C-alpha positions as CSV (number, residue, x, y, z in Angstrom):
1,M,30.2,12.9,-5.9
2,F,29.8,15.2,-8.9
3,F,27.0,14.5,-11.3
4,K,25.8,16.5,-14.4
5,Q,23.5,15.7,-17.3
6,I,24.3,17.6,-20.6
7,Y,21.2,17.6,-22.8
8,E,21.3,18.4,-26.5
9,P,17.7,19.1,-27.6
10,G,18.4,18.8,-31.3
11,L,19.1,15.1,-31.1
12,A,17.3,14.6,-27.8
13,H,20.6,13.3,-26.5
14,A,21.8,13.1,-22.9
15,S,25.4,12.6,-21.9
16,Y,26.7,12.5,-18.4
17,M,29.7,13.6,-16.2
18,V,30.3,11.6,-13.0
19,G,33.2,12.7,-10.8
20,C,34.9,12.1,-7.5
21,Q,35.4,15.5,-5.9
22,K,37.8,14.0,-3.4
23,T,40.3,12.7,-6.0
24,G,39.4,15.2,-8.8
25,E,38.7,12.4,-11.4
26,C,35.8,12.5,-13.8
27,L,34.1,10.2,-16.2
28,V,32.1,11.2,-19.3
29,I,29.4,8.9,-20.6
30,D,28.1,9.0,-24.2
31,A,29.7,12.3,-25.1
32,K,28.6,14.5,-28.0
33,R,31.2,15.4,-30.5
34,D,31.6,19.1,-29.6
35,V,33.4,18.2,-26.5
36,D,34.5,21.7,-25.3
37,T,31.3,21.6,-23.2
38,Y,32.7,18.9,-21.0
39,V,36.2,20.4,-20.8
40,E,34.7,23.7,-19.5
41,F,32.4,22.0,-16.9
42,A,35.4,20.0,-15.7
43,R,37.5,23.2,-15.4
44,Q,34.7,24.9,-13.4
45,E,34.5,22.0,-11.0
46,R,38.3,21.6,-10.8
47,L,38.0,18.0,-12.1
48,T,40.2,16.2,-14.6
49,I,38.5,14.0,-17.2
50,T,40.3,10.7,-16.8
51,H,37.7,8.2,-18.1
52,V,35.4,8.2,-21.1
53,T,32.9,5.6,-22.1
54,E,29.8,4.9,-24.1
55,T,26.9,2.5,-23.8
56,H,27.0,1.2,-27.4
57,I,27.9,2.0,-31.0
58,H,25.4,4.9,-31.5
59,A,23.3,5.3,-34.7
60,D,21.9,8.8,-34.2
61,F,24.9,10.9,-33.4
62,L,28.7,10.8,-33.9
63,S,30.2,10.1,-30.5
64,G,32.7,12.4,-29.1
65,T,34.5,9.7,-27.0
66,R,37.6,9.8,-29.2
67,E,37.7,13.6,-29.4
68,L,37.5,13.8,-25.6
69,A,40.2,11.2,-25.2
70,E,42.4,13.0,-27.6
71,I,42.1,16.3,-25.8
72,S,42.2,15.0,-22.2
73,G,44.3,11.9,-22.4
74,A,41.5,10.0,-20.7
75,K,41.2,6.2,-21.2
76,M,38.4,4.8,-23.2
77,Y,36.3,2.0,-21.6
78,L,34.2,0.4,-24.3
79,S,32.1,-2.7,-24.8
80,N,33.7,-6.0,-25.8
81,E,30.3,-7.7,-25.9
82,G,28.1,-8.6,-28.8
83,G,30.4,-10.8,-30.9
84,D,33.1,-10.2,-33.5
85,E,31.0,-8.0,-35.7
86,W,30.3,-5.5,-33.0
87,Q,33.8,-4.8,-31.8
88,Y,35.3,-1.3,-31.9
89,E,38.1,-1.1,-34.4
90,F,40.4,1.3,-32.5
91,D,42.4,1.0,-29.3
92,H,40.4,0.9,-26.0
93,I,40.0,-0.9,-22.8
94,G,37.4,-3.6,-23.4
95,M,34.6,-4.1,-20.9
96,N,32.4,-7.2,-20.4
97,D,29.4,-8.0,-18.2
98,G,30.3,-7.7,-14.5
99,D,33.5,-5.8,-15.1
100,T,34.2,-2.8,-12.8
101,F,36.4,0.2,-12.9
102,M,36.9,3.1,-10.4
103,V,36.6,6.8,-11.0
104,G,38.2,8.0,-7.8
105,N,35.9,6.6,-5.2
106,I,33.0,6.0,-7.7
107,K,32.7,2.4,-8.7
108,M,31.2,1.7,-12.2
109,Q,30.0,-1.8,-12.9
110,V,29.1,-3.0,-16.4
111,M,25.8,-4.7,-17.2
112,H,25.5,-6.3,-20.7
113,T,22.0,-5.2,-21.8
114,P,21.6,-6.3,-25.5
115,G,18.4,-5.7,-27.4
116,H,18.8,-2.2,-28.9
117,T,22.2,-3.4,-30.2
118,P,24.1,-6.7,-29.5
119,E,27.1,-4.9,-27.8
120,H,25.0,-2.6,-25.6
121,I,26.1,-2.2,-22.0
122,S,24.8,-0.1,-19.1
123,F,26.7,1.2,-16.1
124,L,25.8,0.8,-12.4
125,A,27.3,3.6,-10.3
126,T,28.2,3.2,-6.6
127,D,29.5,6.0,-4.4
128,T,31.8,4.0,-2.2
129,T,32.3,6.9,0.2
130,V,28.7,6.7,1.2
131,I,27.7,3.0,1.1
132,A,30.3,0.8,-0.5
133,D,28.0,-2.0,-1.8
134,V,24.7,-0.1,-2.7
135,P,24.5,1.3,-6.3
136,I,22.6,4.5,-6.7
137,M,22.5,5.2,-10.4
138,L,22.1,3.2,-13.7
139,F,23.2,4.8,-16.9
140,T,21.1,2.9,-19.4
141,G,22.0,4.4,-22.8
142,D,19.4,3.2,-25.3
143,F,18.3,0.2,-23.1
144,V,15.7,1.7,-20.9
145,F,14.3,5.2,-21.5
146,V,11.8,7.1,-19.4
147,G,8.5,5.3,-20.4
148,D,10.0,3.3,-23.2
149,V,12.9,0.9,-24.3
150,G,15.3,1.0,-27.2
151,R,14.1,-0.1,-30.5
152,P,15.7,-3.4,-31.8
153,D,14.9,-2.8,-35.5
154,L,17.5,-0.2,-36.4
155,L,20.2,-2.7,-37.4
156,E,17.8,-4.2,-39.9
157,V,15.8,-1.2,-41.0
158,A,18.6,1.4,-41.1
159,A,21.8,-0.6,-41.4
160,G,20.7,-3.6,-43.5
161,Y,21.5,-6.4,-41.1
162,R,18.7,-8.7,-42.1
163,G,16.9,-10.9,-39.6
164,T,18.2,-9.0,-36.5
165,M,15.1,-7.2,-35.3
166,E,13.3,-10.1,-33.8
167,I,16.5,-11.4,-32.3
168,G,17.1,-8.0,-30.7
169,A,13.5,-7.9,-29.4
170,R,14.0,-11.2,-27.6
171,Q,17.3,-10.1,-26.3
172,M,15.6,-7.0,-24.9
173,W,13.1,-9.2,-23.2
174,E,15.9,-11.0,-21.4
175,S,17.8,-7.8,-20.6
176,L,14.7,-6.3,-19.0
177,K,14.7,-9.2,-16.5
178,K,18.0,-7.9,-15.2
179,F,16.5,-4.4,-14.9
180,K,13.4,-5.7,-13.0
181,A,15.7,-7.4,-10.5
182,L,17.4,-4.1,-9.5
183,P,16.3,-2.3,-6.4
184,D,13.6,0.3,-6.9
185,H,15.6,3.2,-5.5
186,I,18.2,3.2,-8.3
187,Q,18.1,6.3,-10.5
188,V,17.8,5.7,-14.2
189,H,19.7,8.1,-16.6
190,P,19.1,7.3,-20.3
191,A,20.9,8.6,-23.3
192,H,17.8,10.0,-25.0
193,G,14.5,11.8,-24.3
194,A,11.3,12.7,-26.1
195,G,11.9,13.3,-29.8
196,S,14.6,10.7,-30.4
197,A,14.1,8.2,-33.2
198,C,15.7,5.5,-31.0
199,G,12.3,4.6,-29.6
200,K,8.7,5.3,-30.2
201,A,7.3,6.6,-26.8
202,L,10.1,8.3,-25.0
203,G,9.1,10.5,-22.1
204,A,10.1,14.2,-21.6
205,I,11.2,13.7,-18.0
206,P,15.0,13.8,-17.9
207,S,15.5,10.8,-15.5
208,S,13.6,8.2,-13.6
209,T,14.0,5.4,-11.2
210,V,13.8,1.6,-11.5
211,G,10.7,1.5,-9.3
212,Y,9.0,4.2,-11.4
213,E,9.7,2.4,-14.6
214,K,8.3,-0.8,-13.3
215,V,5.0,1.0,-12.7
216,V,4.7,3.2,-15.9
217,N,6.9,1.8,-18.6
218,W,4.8,-0.2,-21.1
219,A,7.6,-2.6,-21.8
220,L,8.1,-3.6,-18.2
221,R,4.4,-4.3,-17.6
222,H,4.4,-7.1,-20.2
223,T,4.2,-10.6,-18.8
224,N,4.2,-12.5,-22.2
225,E,7.2,-12.5,-24.4
226,E,5.4,-12.9,-27.7
227,A,3.1,-10.0,-27.0
228,F,6.1,-7.9,-25.9
229,V,8.0,-8.6,-29.1
230,K,5.0,-7.8,-31.2
231,E,4.4,-4.4,-29.5
232,L,8.0,-3.5,-29.5
233,L,8.4,-3.9,-33.2
234,L,5.1,-2.2,-34.1
235,G,4.9,1.5,-35.0
236,Q,8.6,2.5,-34.7
237,P,9.4,5.8,-36.5
238,E,11.3,6.0,-39.7
239,P,15.0,6.1,-39.0
240,P,16.9,8.9,-40.7
241,T,19.1,7.8,-43.6
242,Y,22.3,9.1,-41.9
243,F,22.0,6.4,-39.1
244,V,23.8,3.9,-41.2
245,M,26.8,6.2,-41.5
246,M,26.8,6.9,-37.8
247,K,27.0,3.1,-37.1
248,K,30.0,2.9,-39.3
249,L,31.9,6.0,-38.1
250,N,31.3,5.2,-34.4
251,K,32.9,1.8,-34.9
252,V,35.9,2.4,-37.2
253,S,39.0,4.6,-37.0
254,R,38.1,8.1,-38.4
255,S,39.3,11.7,-38.4
256,I,39.2,13.4,-35.1
257,L,37.8,17.0,-34.8
258,T,38.8,18.5,-31.5
259,S,37.5,22.0,-32.1
260,V,34.5,23.7,-33.8
261,P,35.5,24.6,-37.3
262,T,35.2,28.2,-38.6
263,L,33.3,28.4,-41.8
264,R,34.5,30.5,-44.7
265,R,32.3,33.1,-46.2
266,F,31.6,32.4,-49.9
267,T,31.7,35.1,-52.6
268,L,28.8,35.6,-54.9
269,G,30.8,34.0,-57.7
270,E,31.5,30.9,-55.6
271,L,27.8,30.6,-54.6
272,N,26.8,30.8,-58.2
273,E,29.3,28.1,-59.1
274,T,27.9,25.9,-56.4
275,L,24.4,26.4,-57.6
276,Q,25.4,25.7,-61.2
277,S,27.1,22.5,-60.3
278,K,23.9,21.3,-58.5
279,R,25.7,20.9,-55.2
280,Y,23.4,21.4,-52.2
281,V,22.8,24.8,-50.8
282,I,20.9,24.7,-47.5
283,D,18.9,27.8,-46.6
284,T,18.6,27.9,-42.8
285,R,16.3,30.8,-42.5
286,S,12.7,30.5,-41.3
287,K,10.1,28.8,-43.4
288,V,8.3,32.1,-43.7
289,S,11.3,34.0,-45.0
290,F,12.1,31.1,-47.4
291,A,8.5,31.1,-48.8
292,G,8.6,34.8,-49.4
293,G,11.8,34.6,-51.5
294,H,14.7,32.2,-51.8
295,I,17.5,31.4,-54.2
296,P,16.2,28.9,-56.8
297,G,17.5,25.4,-56.2
298,T,18.1,25.8,-52.4
299,I,16.5,23.6,-49.8
300,N,15.0,25.0,-46.6
301,I,16.1,23.4,-43.4
302,Q,15.4,25.9,-40.7
303,N,17.9,26.4,-37.9
304,N,15.7,24.9,-35.1
305,K,16.1,21.9,-32.9
306,A,15.3,19.5,-35.8
307,F,18.2,20.9,-38.0
308,S,20.6,18.0,-37.3
309,N,18.0,15.4,-38.0
310,W,16.9,16.8,-41.3
311,A,20.4,17.7,-42.4
312,G,21.1,14.0,-42.0
313,W,18.1,13.0,-44.0
314,V,18.8,15.4,-46.9
315,L,22.6,15.6,-47.2
316,N,25.2,12.9,-47.8
317,Y,28.8,12.5,-46.6
318,E,30.6,12.6,-49.9
319,E,29.4,15.8,-51.5
320,P,30.3,19.3,-50.3
321,F,27.5,21.7,-49.4
322,V,27.0,25.3,-48.5
323,L,24.8,27.1,-45.9
324,I,22.8,30.3,-46.3
325,A,23.0,31.6,-42.7
326,H,23.6,34.7,-40.7
327,E,27.0,35.0,-39.1
328,S,25.5,34.9,-35.6
329,D,24.1,31.4,-36.3
330,L,27.3,29.8,-37.6
331,D,28.7,28.4,-34.4
332,D,25.3,26.8,-33.5
333,L,24.9,25.4,-37.0
334,T,28.4,24.0,-37.3
335,R,28.0,22.2,-34.0
336,K,24.7,20.7,-35.1
337,L,26.4,19.4,-38.3
338,M,29.5,18.1,-36.6
339,R,27.4,16.2,-34.1
340,I,26.3,13.9,-36.9
341,G,29.6,14.0,-38.8
342,L,28.7,16.3,-41.6
343,D,32.1,17.8,-41.9
344,N,31.9,18.5,-45.6
345,V,30.3,21.9,-45.2
346,T,32.5,24.2,-47.3
347,G,31.3,27.6,-46.3
348,Y,28.3,29.9,-46.0
349,Y,26.6,32.8,-47.7
350,P,25.1,35.4,-45.3
351,N,21.8,36.4,-47.0
352,V,19.7,36.2,-50.2
353,S,19.4,39.9,-50.7
354,D,23.0,40.3,-52.0
355,W,22.3,37.6,-54.5
356,Q,19.1,39.4,-55.5
357,N,20.8,42.8,-55.7
358,A,23.2,41.3,-58.2
359,G,20.4,41.1,-60.6
360,N,19.1,37.6,-59.9
361,D,15.4,36.7,-59.3
362,L,14.3,35.0,-56.2
363,A,11.8,32.1,-56.2
364,E,8.8,31.8,-54.0
365,L,7.1,28.9,-52.4
366,P,3.3,29.3,-52.8
367,Q,1.2,28.7,-49.8
368,I,-2.4,27.6,-49.5
369,H,-4.8,28.7,-46.8
370,L,-7.1,26.3,-44.9
371,D,-10.3,27.7,-46.4
372,E,-9.1,27.3,-50.0
373,L,-7.7,23.8,-49.3
374,S,-11.0,22.8,-47.7
375,S,-13.0,24.1,-50.7
376,R,-10.8,22.2,-53.1
377,L,-10.6,19.0,-51.1
378,H,-12.3,16.9,-53.9
379,D,-10.8,18.8,-56.8
380,P,-9.4,16.2,-59.2
381,L,-6.7,18.7,-60.2
382,L,-5.3,18.8,-56.7
383,T,-3.2,16.2,-54.9
384,I,-2.3,16.3,-51.2
385,I,0.9,14.7,-50.0
386,D,1.3,14.1,-46.3
387,V,5.1,14.0,-45.6
388,R,4.8,12.9,-41.9
389,G,5.7,9.5,-40.7
390,A,3.5,6.5,-41.5
391,S,2.2,6.1,-37.9
392,E,1.3,9.8,-37.8
393,H,-0.5,9.5,-41.1
394,D,-2.4,6.4,-40.0
395,A,-3.6,8.0,-36.8
396,G,-5.3,10.8,-38.8
397,H,-4.8,12.8,-41.9
398,I,-6.5,15.2,-44.3
399,P,-9.0,13.2,-46.4
400,G,-7.5,11.7,-49.5
401,A,-3.9,12.6,-48.6
402,W,-1.1,10.4,-49.9
403,N,1.6,9.5,-47.4
404,I,5.2,9.8,-48.5
405,H,7.7,10.5,-45.7
406,A,9.7,13.7,-46.4
407,G,12.9,11.8,-46.2
408,Y,11.9,9.4,-48.9
409,L,10.6,11.9,-51.4
410,R,13.7,11.8,-53.7
411,K,13.3,8.0,-54.1
412,R,9.6,8.4,-55.1
413,L,9.6,11.4,-57.4
414,D,8.0,9.3,-60.2
415,E,4.9,8.9,-58.0
416,I,4.3,12.7,-57.8
417,P,2.1,14.2,-60.5
418,R,3.3,17.2,-62.5
419,D,0.0,17.9,-64.3
420,R,-1.9,19.2,-61.3
421,T,-1.4,21.2,-58.1
422,V,0.4,19.3,-55.4
423,V,-0.2,20.5,-51.8
424,V,2.5,19.4,-49.3
425,S,1.4,19.0,-45.7
426,C,2.9,17.8,-42.4
427,Q,2.0,18.5,-38.8
428,G,2.8,22.2,-38.5
429,G,4.6,23.4,-41.7
430,D,8.2,22.7,-40.9
431,R,8.7,19.4,-42.6
432,S,6.4,20.4,-45.5
433,S,8.7,23.4,-46.2
434,I,11.7,21.0,-46.4
435,A,9.8,18.6,-48.6
436,A,8.3,21.3,-50.9
437,S,11.8,22.9,-51.4
438,I,13.2,19.5,-52.3
439,L,10.5,19.1,-54.9
440,Q,11.1,22.6,-56.3
441,R,14.9,21.7,-56.5
442,E,13.9,18.6,-58.5
443,G,12.2,20.7,-61.1
444,F,8.5,20.6,-59.9
445,T,6.8,23.8,-60.7
446,N,3.3,22.8,-59.3
447,I,4.2,22.7,-55.6
448,T,2.2,24.5,-52.9
449,N,2.8,24.4,-49.1
450,F,0.1,24.0,-46.5
451,P,1.8,25.9,-43.6
452,L,-0.9,25.1,-41.0
453,G,-0.4,21.4,-41.5
454,F,-2.6,18.7,-40.1
455,G,-2.4,20.2,-36.7
456,G,-4.1,23.4,-37.9
457,W,-6.5,21.4,-40.0
458,Q,-7.6,19.3,-37.1
459,A,-7.8,22.3,-34.7
460,A,-10.2,24.0,-37.1
461,G,-12.6,21.1,-36.9
462,A,-12.0,20.1,-40.5
463,P,-12.8,16.5,-41.5
464,V,-10.2,13.8,-40.6
465,E,-9.5,10.5,-42.2
466,T,-7.8,7.5,-40.6
467,E,-7.7,5.1,-43.5
468,V,-4.3,4.5,-45.0
469,F,-3.6,6.1,-48.5
470,S,-0.1,5.2,-49.8
């Protein structure tokens, strides 16, 4: 039996390859969209990708199931559970609870495990060449994570399906009964790890076992349904705005992208035209470089593991946008964008120095040091905006700081004062750089970034407040 986990840290997303080395057949579960990774691994292992599947209609990334089927000719095995509204709208082989299919000598059995979504299924894997009737692996998707379970509120909070979160929580309670009934030895392989917005307490360990989760997973320790539902719905992180688009694109027929696009280099004139038309230009350099000098009107989303997530918060799927990025980063950046379906990137510009050398002035993002912020903490001419999530803010923040999540800033611009210094803070300076650059683009000239963030503030022993200011 061949087994491989492919982990994409930017979205904390795990996909899997399961193969029968005797027959040369291979299954891919919950594929990311840049599918050349799977094709190459299959080539190295002398396997043929014959089956592709996914656990549910994903919200946090654009599934590569159809791309992989297009390239390999593999058959798609997808859920038929959840009711009419949760059916895939393209050709596939439908799977229901209890159904099985073979990947060579590997038997895959479907378990309907609703809760995170109505159509969610998990897959029990049995290597019939070893012990024919003893499953050894469970691919849980967003059902059971290491230390957590899938959030049931996304359909309501992110996609607007009112009244579904409590229903989902109670479905999750019932699904967990199936999980608890499984043998302790079965390996658990989820679709996400720590950092994913699909849960609130995901562990960093890449896999687990049923027995281990029974001991350590908070959700499995509950014995009362009402208490479980209450805790499950409490304190979930803010879902990025792009989630609603992913739910749509993963369900309907859409364009297939079977290779990583090559971005076109923009001329200075084209860049200026983009800026003048108010289309988005995303500066992917470090926050330090951006603060020291950037093209006015650009937004700083650093090329780190959070790039996909914040590109999804900031950009939309109808308007073209441009990157400022070095050529050596383009493949990585393009993959991160295509993984969430942002195919409307029209090109890149390699640096800001050429723009400056053409006679243009760069803008700066002012920074405030801890000592100065501490001394001005009660200054009526200074406002601190904490752009972290609500649960982070509630757990502790700089005294007097308002909480506006960075992803919601553009909807709350009228709350932000223009007649005093506004200090933007997060945990460590990354999100605050994004937020501050958004505000600068919106015409605010009174914005200052606190690069140390709450983490640096707390580490210095500065006073901390836990009351909610919003």
